[in-house]
DRENPA-3360 file (N, C-alpha, C; in nm, 2 decimals, always signed):
BEGIN
1 = DYLGMTLP = -0.21/-1.89/+1.63/-0.29/-1.92/+1.51/-0.21/-1.88/+1.39 ~ -0.18/-1.97/+1.30/-0.10/-1.94/+1.18/-0.20/-1.89/+1.07 ~ -0.18/-1.77/+1.02/-0.27/-1.71/+0.92/-0.22/-1.73/+0.78 ~ -0.10/-1.77/+0.76/-0.04/-1.79/+0.63/-0.02/-1.65/+0.56 ~ +0.00/-1.65/+0.43/+0.03/-1.53/+0.36/-0.10/-1.48/+0.29 ~ -0.13/-1.36/+0.31/-0.25/-1.30/+0.25/-0.21/-1.20/+0.15 ~ -0.29/-1.18/+0.05/-0.26/-1.08/-0.06/-0.37/-0.99/-0.08 ~ -0.35/-0.87/-0.11/-0.22/-0.81/-0.13/-0.15/-0.78/+0.00;
9 = IVTIVRTD = -0.01/-0.77/-0.01/+0.06/-0.71/+0.09/+0.07/-0.56/+0.06 ~ +0.03/-0.47/+0.15/+0.03/-0.33/+0.12/+0.13/-0.26/+0.20 ~ +0.20/-0.17/+0.14/+0.30/-0.09/+0.20/+0.26/+0.06/+0.19 ~ +0.24/+0.12/+0.30/+0.21/+0.27/+0.30/+0.33/+0.35/+0.31 ~ +0.35/+0.43/+0.20/+0.47/+0.51/+0.19/+0.43/+0.66/+0.20 ~ +0.52/+0.73/+0.26/+0.50/+0.88/+0.27/+0.61/+0.95/+0.20 ~ +0.58/+1.06/+0.14/+0.68/+1.13/+0.06/+0.69/+1.28/+0.11 ~ +0.79/+1.35/+0.06/+0.80/+1.49/+0.08/+0.70/+1.56/+0.00;
17 = ESHSVISQ = +0.69/+1.69/+0.01/+0.59/+1.77/-0.07/+0.60/+1.76/-0.22 ~ +0.72/+1.74/-0.27/+0.74/+1.74/-0.41/+0.73/+1.59/-0.46 ~ +0.70/+1.50/-0.37/+0.69/+1.36/-0.41/+0.82/+1.30/-0.47 ~ +0.93/+1.35/-0.43/+1.06/+1.31/-0.49/+1.14/+1.22/-0.39 ~ +1.10/+1.22/-0.26/+1.18/+1.15/-0.16/+1.08/+1.07/-0.08 ~ +1.11/+0.94/-0.06/+1.02/+0.86/+0.03/+1.08/+0.86/+0.17 ~ +0.99/+0.88/+0.26/+1.03/+0.87/+0.40/+1.07/+0.73/+0.44 ~ +1.16/+0.71/+0.53/+1.20/+0.58/+0.58/+1.09/+0.52/+0.67;
25 = DVTVAYYL = +0.99/+0.60/+0.71/+0.88/+0.56/+0.80/+0.77/+0.50/+0.71 ~ +0.77/+0.37/+0.70/+0.67/+0.30/+0.62/+0.59/+0.20/+0.71 ~ +0.47/+0.17/+0.66/+0.39/+0.07/+0.73/+0.36/-0.04/+0.64 ~ +0.38/-0.17/+0.68/+0.34/-0.28/+0.60/+0.22/-0.35/+0.66 ~ +0.12/-0.38/+0.58/-0.01/-0.43/+0.63/-0.05/-0.56/+0.56 ~ -0.11/-0.64/+0.63/-0.16/-0.77/+0.57/-0.31/-0.78/+0.59 ~ -0.38/-0.83/+0.50/-0.52/-0.85/+0.51/-0.55/-0.97/+0.61 ~ -0.64/-0.94/+0.70/-0.68/-1.05/+0.79/-0.80/-1.12/+0.73;
33 = PIEHQAQP = -0.79/-1.25/+0.71/-0.89/-1.33/+0.65/-1.03/-1.32/+0.72 ~ -1.13/-1.32/+0.65/-1.27/-1.30/+0.70/-1.30/-1.38/+0.82 ~ -1.25/-1.51/+0.82/-1.29/-1.59/+0.94/-1.23/-1.55/+1.07 ~ -1.13/-1.46/+1.06/-1.06/-1.40/+1.18/-1.10/-1.26/+1.22 ~ -1.19/-1.20/+1.13/-1.21/-1.06/+1.15/-1.30/-1.02/+1.27 ~ -1.39/-1.11/+1.31/-1.48/-1.08/+1.42/-1.40/-1.09/+1.55 ~ -1.31/-1.19/+1.56/-1.23/-1.20/+1.68/-1.08/-1.23/+1.63 ~ -1.01/-1.13/+1.60/-0.87/-1.15/+1.55/-0.78/-1.21/+1.66;
41 = PQPYDNEI = -0.69/-1.30/+1.62/-0.60/-1.35/+1.72/-0.51/-1.24/+1.76 ~ -0.48/-1.23/+1.89/-0.40/-1.12/+1.94/-0.25/-1.14/+1.92 ~ -0.18/-1.05/+1.87/-0.03/-1.06/+1.84/+0.04/-1.07/+1.97 ~ +0.15/-1.14/+1.97/+0.24/-1.15/+2.09/+0.34/-1.03/+2.08 ~ +0.37/-0.98/+1.97/+0.46/-0.87/+1.95/+0.39/-0.74/+1.96 ~ +0.43/-0.65/+2.05/+0.35/-0.53/+2.07/+0.38/-0.42/+1.96 ~ +0.47/-0.45/+1.86/+0.48/-0.37/+1.75/+0.38/-0.40/+1.64 ~ +0.31/-0.51/+1.65/+0.21/-0.55/+1.56/+0.08/-0.51/+1.61;
49 = IIEVWPAA = +0.00/-0.43/+1.53/-0.13/-0.38/+1.57/-0.23/-0.43/+1.47 ~ -0.35/-0.44/+1.52/-0.47/-0.47/+1.43/-0.54/-0.34/+1.41 ~ -0.56/-0.30/+1.28/-0.63/-0.18/+1.25/-0.75/-0.22/+1.16 ~ -0.86/-0.14/+1.18/-0.98/-0.16/+1.10/-0.97/-0.04/+1.00 ~ -0.97/-0.07/+0.88/-0.96/+0.04/+0.78/-1.11/+0.06/+0.73 ~ -1.15/+0.19/+0.73/-1.28/+0.22/+0.68/-1.29/+0.20/+0.53 ~ -1.41/+0.19/+0.48/-1.43/+0.18/+0.34/-1.38/+0.31/+0.27 ~ -1.32/+0.30/+0.16/-1.26/+0.42/+0.09/-1.27/+0.40/-0.06;
57 = TVYTRGFT = -1.26/+0.51/-0.13/-1.25/+0.50/-0.27/-1.10/+0.51/-0.31 ~ -1.05/+0.41/-0.39/-0.91/+0.39/-0.42/-0.90/+0.40/-0.57 ~ -0.80/+0.49/-0.61/-0.76/+0.50/-0.75/-0.64/+0.42/-0.77 ~ -0.63/+0.33/-0.86/-0.52/+0.23/-0.87/-0.47/+0.22/-1.01 ~ -0.34/+0.18/-1.02/-0.28/+0.16/-1.15/-0.18/+0.04/-1.13 ~ -0.19/-0.06/-1.22/-0.10/-0.17/-1.21/+0.04/-0.15/-1.27 ~ +0.14/-0.21/-1.22/+0.27/-0.21/-1.28/+0.35/-0.34/-1.24 ~ +0.45/-0.37/-1.31/+0.53/-0.49/-1.28/+0.67/-0.45/-1.25;
65 = GPTNEVTI = +0.74/-0.54/-1.18/+0.88/-0.52/-1.15/+0.90/-0.49/-1.00 ~ +1.02/-0.44/-0.97/+1.06/-0.42/-0.83/+0.98/-0.30/-0.77 ~ +0.98/-0.30/-0.64/+0.92/-0.18/-0.57/+1.02/-0.11/-0.49 ~ +1.12/-0.06/-0.55/+1.23/+0.02/-0.49/+1.18/+0.17/-0.49 ~ +1.26/+0.25/-0.42/+1.23/+0.39/-0.41/+1.21/+0.46/-0.55 ~ +1.30/+0.43/-0.64/+1.29/+0.50/-0.77/+1.16/+0.46/-0.84 ~ +1.13/+0.33/-0.84/+1.01/+0.28/-0.91/+0.89/+0.34/-0.84 ~ +0.88/+0.34/-0.71/+0.76/+0.39/-0.64/+0.74/+0.54/-0.68;
73 = INQISAMA = +0.85/+0.62/-0.67/+0.84/+0.76/-0.71/+0.79/+0.78/-0.85 ~ +0.84/+0.70/-0.94/+0.80/+0.70/-1.08/+0.65/+0.67/-1.09 ~ +0.61/+0.57/-1.02/+0.47/+0.52/-1.03/+0.37/+0.63/-0.97 ~ +0.42/+0.69/-0.86/+0.34/+0.80/-0.80/+0.32/+0.92/-0.90 ~ +0.43/+0.95/-0.97/+0.43/+1.06/-1.07/+0.34/+1.02/-1.19 ~ +0.35/+0.90/-1.24/+0.27/+0.85/-1.35/+0.12/+0.85/-1.31 ~ +0.09/+0.80/-1.19/-0.05/+0.80/-1.15/-0.11/+0.94/-1.14 ~ -0.03/+1.03/-1.08/-0.08/+1.17/-1.07/-0.11/+1.23/-1.20;
81 = ELLDSPGV = -0.02/+1.20/-1.30/-0.04/+1.26/-1.44/-0.17/+1.20/-1.50 ~ -0.21/+1.08/-1.47/-0.33/+1.02/-1.53/-0.46/+1.07/-1.47 ~ -0.45/+1.11/-1.35/-0.58/+1.16/-1.28/-0.61/+1.30/-1.33 ~ -0.74/+1.31/-1.37/-0.79/+1.44/-1.41/-0.78/+1.55/-1.30 ~ -0.81/+1.50/-1.18/-0.82/+1.59/-1.06/-0.74/+1.53/-0.95 ~ -0.60/+1.53/-0.96/-0.52/+1.47/-0.85/-0.55/+1.52/-0.71 ~ -0.60/+1.65/-0.70/-0.63/+1.71/-0.57/-0.74/+1.64/-0.49 ~ -0.82/+1.55/-0.56/-0.92/+1.48/-0.48/-0.86/+1.36/-0.40;
89 = CANDSFIV = -0.73/+1.33/-0.42/-0.67/+1.22/-0.35/-0.57/+1.28/-0.24 ~ -0.56/+1.20/-0.14/-0.46/+1.23/-0.04/-0.32/+1.24/-0.11 ~ -0.24/+1.34/-0.07/-0.11/+1.35/-0.14/+0.01/+1.35/-0.05 ~ -0.01/+1.29/+0.07/+0.10/+1.28/+0.16/+0.14/+1.13/+0.19 ~ +0.05/+1.04/+0.15/+0.09/+0.90/+0.16/+0.02/+0.82/+0.05 ~ +0.09/+0.72/+0.01/+0.04/+0.64/-0.10/+0.06/+0.49/-0.06 ~ -0.01/+0.40/-0.13/+0.00/+0.26/-0.10/+0.05/+0.18/-0.22 ~ +0.15/+0.10/-0.19/+0.20/+0.00/-0.29/+0.14/-0.13/-0.25;
97 = AGYTNPAH = +0.06/-0.19/-0.34/+0.01/-0.33/-0.32/+0.08/-0.43/-0.40 ~ +0.13/-0.53/-0.33/+0.21/-0.64/-0.40/+0.13/-0.76/-0.40 ~ +0.12/-0.83/-0.52/+0.04/-0.95/-0.54/+0.13/-1.07/-0.57 ~ +0.26/-1.05/-0.57/+0.35/-1.16/-0.61/+0.47/-1.16/-0.51 ~ +0.53/-1.27/-0.49/+0.64/-1.28/-0.40/+0.74/-1.17/-0.44 ~ +0.79/-1.10/-0.34/+0.89/-0.99/-0.36/+1.01/-1.03/-0.44 ~ +1.05/-1.16/-0.43/+1.17/-1.20/-0.50/+1.15/-1.23/-0.64 ~ +1.02/-1.24/-0.68/+0.99/-1.27/-0.82/+1.03/-1.16/-0.92;
105 = SHRQNEIW = +1.09/-1.19/-1.03/+1.14/-1.09/-1.12/+1.03/-1.01/-1.19 ~ +0.92/-1.07/-1.21/+0.81/-1.00/-1.28/+0.69/-0.98/-1.18 ~ +0.73/-0.92/-1.07/+0.63/-0.89/-0.96/+0.51/-0.81/-1.01 ~ +0.39/-0.85/-0.97/+0.27/-0.78/-1.00/+0.23/-0.68/-0.88 ~ +0.22/-0.55/-0.92/+0.20/-0.45/-0.81/+0.09/-0.35/-0.86 ~ +0.05/-0.27/-0.76/-0.04/-0.16/-0.79/+0.01/-0.04/-0.71 ~ -0.01/+0.08/-0.76/+0.00/+0.20/-0.68/-0.14/+0.24/-0.65 ~ -0.17/+0.28/-0.52/-0.30/+0.32/-0.48/-0.30/+0.46/-0.44;
113 = FLERR = -0.39/+0.54/-0.48/-0.42/+0.67/-0.43/-0.55/+0.67/-0.36 ~ -0.56/+0.72/-0.24/-0.69/+0.72/-0.16/-0.76/+0.85/-0.18 ~ -0.88/+0.84/-0.20/-0.96/+0.97/-0.21/-0.97/+1.04/-0.08 ~ -0.96/+1.17/-0.08/-0.97/+1.25/+0.04/-1.11/+1.23/+0.10 ~ -1.12/+1.24/+0.23/-1.25/+1.24/+0.29/-1.29/+1.37/+0.34;
% end
């Protein structure tokens, strides 16, 4: 079953304690359209998994441009500075949400901080 491209494309990045280095261990996730959520098509590739994400509170900030390591680190720092209480958010992983083709020069993105549970 061809699902097409869904948006946003989210990339979960992990950093060191000082948030200055991004781990090479990233996860890329795609939204499964509502019509497939009750009975998702099963992937043929065993490296592709279907996850159900629980409801969460997300703090987000938009930005444009590339999503390279330097930009992501800068966006994490900028978002942390904007939050009154950054300790309410998970601080070991962050999400970059992309809404535009990665090759587009004025790519629309967001940095997401997830509230701790």
